[in-house]
C-alpha positions in Angstrom: -57.2 -27.0 10.9 -56.9 -24.5 8.0 -54.7 -22.3 10.3 -52.4 -25.2 10.9 -52.1 -26.0 7.2 -51.3 -22.3 6.4 -48.8 -22.2 9.2 -47.2 -25.5 8.1 -46.9 -24.1 4.5 -45.4 -20.9 5.8 -42.9 -22.9 7.9 -42.0 -25.1 4.9 -41.2 -22.0 2.8 -38.9 -20.6 5.5 -37.1 -23.9 5.8 -36.8 -24.2 2.1 -35.4 -20.7 1.8 -32.8 -21.3 4.6 -31.7 -24.6 3.1 -31.4 -22.9 -0.4 -29.1 -20.2 1.1 -27.0 -22.7 2.9 -26.7 -24.8 -0.3 -25.6 -21.7 -2.3 -22.9 -20.9 0.3 -21.6 -24.5 0.3 -21.5 -24.6 -3.5 -19.8 -21.2 -3.7 -17.2 -22.2 -1.2 -16.5 -25.5 -3.0 -16.2 -23.7 -6.4 -13.9 -21.0 -4.9 -11.8 -23.7 -3.4 -11.3 -25.4 -6.7 -10.7 -22.2 -8.7 -6.9 -22.8 -8.8 -3.9 -21.5 -6.9 -4.0 -18.0 -8.4 -5.1 -15.6 -5.7 -4.9 -12.5 -7.9 -3.6 -11.0 -11.1 -1.5 -8.0 -12.2 -3.1 -5.1 -13.9 -0.7 -3.1 -16.2 -1.7 0.4 -17.4 0.5 2.1 -20.0 0.6 5.7 -18.7 2.7 6.8 -21.6 0.0 5.8 -24.1 -2.7 7.2 -21.8 -0.9 10.6 -21.6 -0.3 10.6 -25.3 -4.0 9.9 -26.0 -5.1 12.7 -23.6 -2.8 15.2 -25.4 -4.0 14.2 -28.8 -7.7 14.5 -27.8 -7.2 18.0 -26.5 -5.2 19.1 -29.5 -8.1 18.2 -31.7 -10.0 21.0 -30.0 -7.1 23.5 -30.3 -6.0 23.0 -33.9 -7.6 22.8 -37.4 -7.5 19.8 -39.7 -4.7 21.1 -41.8 -2.4 21.4 -38.8 -3.3 18.0 -37.4 -2.7 16.3 -40.8 0.7 17.9 -41.1 1.6 17.0 -37.6 0.4 13.4 -38.0 2.4 13.1 -41.2 5.6 14.4 -39.5 5.0 12.0 -36.5 4.6 9.0 -38.8 7.8 9.9 -40.6 9.6 10.2 -37.3 8.2 6.9 -36.0 9.2 5.2 -39.2 12.8 6.4 -38.8 12.8 5.4 -35.2 11.5 2.0 -36.0 14.3 1.5 -38.6 16.9 2.6 -36.1 15.3 0.3 -33.5 15.4 -2.6 -36.0 19.1 -2.1 -36.6 19.8 -2.0 -32.8 17.9 -5.2 -32.3 19.7 -7.0 -35.0 23.0 -5.8 -33.6 22.0 -6.9 -30.1 20.8 -10.2 -31.4 24.2 -11.0 -32.8 25.8 -10.0 -29.6 23.3 -12.0 -27.6 22.1 -9.1 -25.5 18.5 -8.1 -26.6 17.6 -6.7 -23.1 20.3 -4.0 -23.4 18.5 -2.4 -26.3 15.1 -2.3 -24.6 13.6 1.1 -24.0 13.9 2.2 -20.4 10.8 1.9 -18.2 9.4 3.7 -15.2 7.4 1.3 -13.1 4.7 3.1 -11.0 3.4 1.4 -7.9 0.8 2.7 -5.4 0.6 2.1 -1.7 -2.4 3.5 0.2 -1.7 2.1 3.7 -4.2 1.2 6.4 -3.5 0.8 10.1 -2.4 -2.9 9.8 -0.7 -2.3 6.4 -2.6 -5.2 4.8 -1.8 -3.6 1.4 1.7 -5.1 1.8 0.3 -8.4 0.4 -0.3 -6.7 -3.0 3.0 -4.6 -2.7 5.1 -7.7 -2.4 3.5 -9.2 -5.5 4.1 -6.0 -7.5 7.7 -5.7 -6.3 8.4 -9.3 -7.3 6.9 -8.8 -10.7 8.9 -5.6 -11.4 12.2 -7.2 -10.2 11.6 -10.2 -12.5 11.5 -8.0 -15.7 13.5 -4.8 -14.7 16.7 -4.1 -16.6 19.5 -1.5 -16.4 18.1 2.0 -17.0 14.7 1.2 -15.5 13.4 3.0 -12.4 10.6 2.7 -9.9 8.2 5.3 -8.6 6.0 4.6 -5.5 3.1 6.9 -4.9 2.8 6.6 -1.2 -0.2 7.6 1.0 -0.2 6.5 4.6 -0.6 7.9 8.1 1.2 4.9 9.6 0.1 2.0 11.7 1.3 -1.2 13.2 5.0 -1.6 13.5 5.3 -5.1 12.1 3.1 -4.3 9.1 5.0 -1.2 8.1 8.3 -2.9 8.8 7.5 -5.6 6.2 6.3 -2.9 3.8 9.6 -1.1 4.2 11.5 -4.4 3.6 9.6 -4.8 0.3 10.9 -1.5 -0.9 14.4 -2.4 0.3 14.3 -5.3 -2.2 14.1 -2.7 -5.0 17.1 -0.9 -3.6 19.0 -4.1 -3.2 18.4 -4.9 -6.9 20.1 -1.6 -7.9 16.9 0.0 -9.2 16.6 3.8 -8.6 13.6 4.3 -6.3 11.6 7.6 -6.0 8.8 7.9 -3.5 6.2 10.6 -4.1 4.0 11.9 -1.2 1.0 13.8 -2.6 -1.1 13.7 0.6 0.5 12.1 3.7 3.6 9.9 4.7 3.6 10.1 8.4 5.0 7.7 11.1 5.1 4.3 9.5 4.4 5.9 6.2 7.6 8.0 6.5 9.4 4.9 7.6 8.7 3.5 4.1 9.5 6.8 2.4 13.0 7.1 3.9 14.0 3.9 2.0 13.9 5.9 -1.3 16.8 7.3 -3.2 14.7 10.4 -3.5 11.6 11.6 -1.7 9.4 14.2 -3.4 6.4 15.9 -1.7 3.5 18.1 -2.6 3.7 21.5 -0.8 0.9 20.7 1.7 1.5 17.0 2.1 1.9 15.9 5.7 5.3 14.4 6.5 7.1 13.2 9.6 5.5 12.1 12.8 8.5 10.0 13.8 7.1 8.7 17.0 5.2 5.7 18.6 1.8 5.6 20.2 -0.4 2.9 21.9 -3.8 3.5 23.4 -6.7 1.3 24.6 -9.8 1.7 26.7 -10.1 0.0 30.1 -13.5 -1.4 31.3 -12.4 -2.7 34.7 -14.3 -0.2 36.7 -17.4 -0.8 34.7 -17.1 -4.5 35.2 -16.7 -4.1 39.0 -19.7 -1.8 39.1 -21.8 -4.6 37.7 -20.2 -7.4 39.8 -18.5 -9.0 36.7 -15.3 -10.7 37.3 -12.5 -10.8 34.8 -9.8 -13.5 34.9 -6.6 -13.6 32.8 -4.0 -16.3 33.2 -0.5 -15.9 31.9 2.9 -17.6 32.1 5.7 -15.1 32.1 5.8 -11.9 34.1 5.3 -9.6 31.1 3.3 -11.9 28.8 0.6 -9.2 29.2 1.1 -5.7 30.5 -1.9 -3.4 30.0 -5.3 -5.0 29.4 -8.7 -3.8 28.4 -10.7 -5.6 31.1 -8.2 -6.2 34.0 -6.9 -3.8 36.6 -3.7 -2.2 35.2 -0.8 -1.6 37.6 1.9 1.1 37.6 4.5 -1.6 37.1 2.6 -2.7 33.9 2.4 0.8 32.7 6.1 1.4 33.2 7.0 -1.8 31.3 4.7 -0.9 28.4 6.2 2.6 28.2 9.6 1.0 28.2 8.6 -1.0 25.2 7.3 2.1 23.4 10.6 3.9 24.0 12.5 0.8 22.7 10.4 0.8 19.6 10.9 4.6 19.1 14.7 4.0 19.4 14.6 1.3 16.7 12.5 3.7 14.5 15.0 6.5 14.9 17.9 4.1 14.1 16.1 3.0 11.0 15.7 6.6 9.8 19.3 7.4 10.7 20.6 4.5 8.6 18.7 5.7 5.5 18.8 9.5 5.9 22.0 10.1 7.9 22.0 13.9 7.2 18.8 14.4 9.3 18.9 16.1 12.6 17.0 13.4 14.5 16.9 15.3 17.8 14.9 18.0 15.9 12.6 15.8 13.8 12.0 12.6 15.8 9.7 14.3 18.3 6.5 12.9 16.9 5.6 16.2 15.2 4.6 16.4 11.6 5.2 19.1 9.0 3.8 20.3 5.7 5.8 19.5 2.6 7.6 22.9 2.3 8.6 22.7 6.0 9.7 19.1 5.6 11.9 20.1 2.7 13.7 22.8 4.8 14.3 20.1 7.5 15.6 17.6 5.1 12.8 15.1 5.5 12.1 15.3 1.7 14.4 16.2 -1.2 12.2 18.1 -3.6 8.8 19.8 -3.7 6.9 18.1 -6.6 3.9 16.0 -7.2 3.8 12.4 -8.6 2.0 13.8 -11.7 5.1 15.9 -12.5 7.3 12.9 -12.4 5.0 10.7 -14.5 4.5 13.4 -17.2 8.3 14.1 -17.4 9.1 10.4 -17.7 6.6 10.0 -20.5 9.0 12.0 -22.8 11.7 9.4 -22.9 10.5 6.3 -21.0 7.6 3.8 -21.2 5.7 4.4 -18.0 3.8 1.4 -16.7 1.5 1.5 -13.6 1.5 -1.9 -11.9 -1.3 -3.0 -9.7 -1.9 -6.4 -8.2 -5.6 -7.2 -7.6 -6.5 -10.0 -5.2 -9.5 -12.1 -6.2 -12.3 -12.2 -3.8 -14.0 -15.5 -3.2 -17.7 -15.7 -4.0 -18.3 -17.4 -0.6 -16.9 -14.4 1.2 -19.1 -12.0 -0.8 -22.2 -14.0 0.0 -21.4 -14.4 3.6 -21.7 -10.7 4.2 -19.1 -8.0 4.7 -20.8 -6.3 7.7 -20.2 -9.1 10.2 -16.5 -9.4 9.1 -16.0 -5.7 9.4 -17.4 -5.7 13.0 -15.1 -8.6 13.9 -12.1 -6.8 12.4 -12.8 -3.6 14.3 -13.0 -5.5 17.6 -9.9 -7.6 16.9 -7.9 -4.4 16.0 -9.0 -2.7 19.1 -7.8 -5.6 21.2 -4.6 -5.9 19.2 -3.7 -2.3 19.4 -3.6 -2.6 23.2 -0.4 -4.6 22.9 1.0 -3.5 19.6 2.6 0.0 19.3 1.4 2.2 16.4 3.9 4.2 14.4 
């Protein structure tokens, strides 16, 4: 009898714990659902001020107090004169009804570190929309790009977001510090100017698709696989069915068609390129890419930002998506496993650039 009582008490504790966890998840989901329409928010970092503070901090170690006081006095005088001149300009612009024309030029800095499915485009589109809403004549955009490419539709949309900047008449520079290959280079070629670090990887203008096939393994264990389709080419190569030469030829034809569209896209945006030479799927280091015309200048994004800090306000724009509490509590490991499986299946029918 004592054993049954102990067992019942233990079972009650387990049930209570499970019910408590479920209740927390339900409450978290309800709260996150009522948290409003905002899915994220913009983070703005003033890189000009950041650079100025870094220089000032270092100068305190390089110069004595007398020098620093004299320099600060001169800077204050200069800032005062600049403020007076600025005030006059604003008053004049106010009378003419054109305050924006007197605004100091800005360099908006965006970052895109792309994954296979280019899911980062969700943040990019928000950042681009925000910049276009406030940008004025004299402003520019710098995109720090890092991507080895991925799914065609994802990188096509990412490129379209950058095209919005061009359509608005804003000068766009894309800096490649590490890699802009395949779909990444598709994005880069939108720019008015592409700069690259000497050893950054650039190019890979080609298309690839690959998937495992478990048909022989299934047959070995007497496991049948059925797939029903309507339309001769609704599905060509599969992971579990028996693939045919006809299906392979059709899929290869689709890859060639995608490659042709990719080359046409590059030709439209960088007409001076010798596509027969560079659209072979090969990649090159920055200095080699410069010789081939894939990039316009050998330089890092840091060089551009530091130079712009001299006469522009440099703002880094980053859109941060809010994560729901329910998603955090549910556990990331299971979602990650599902995503890996879905991507593996998806890649079998979606070309990768």
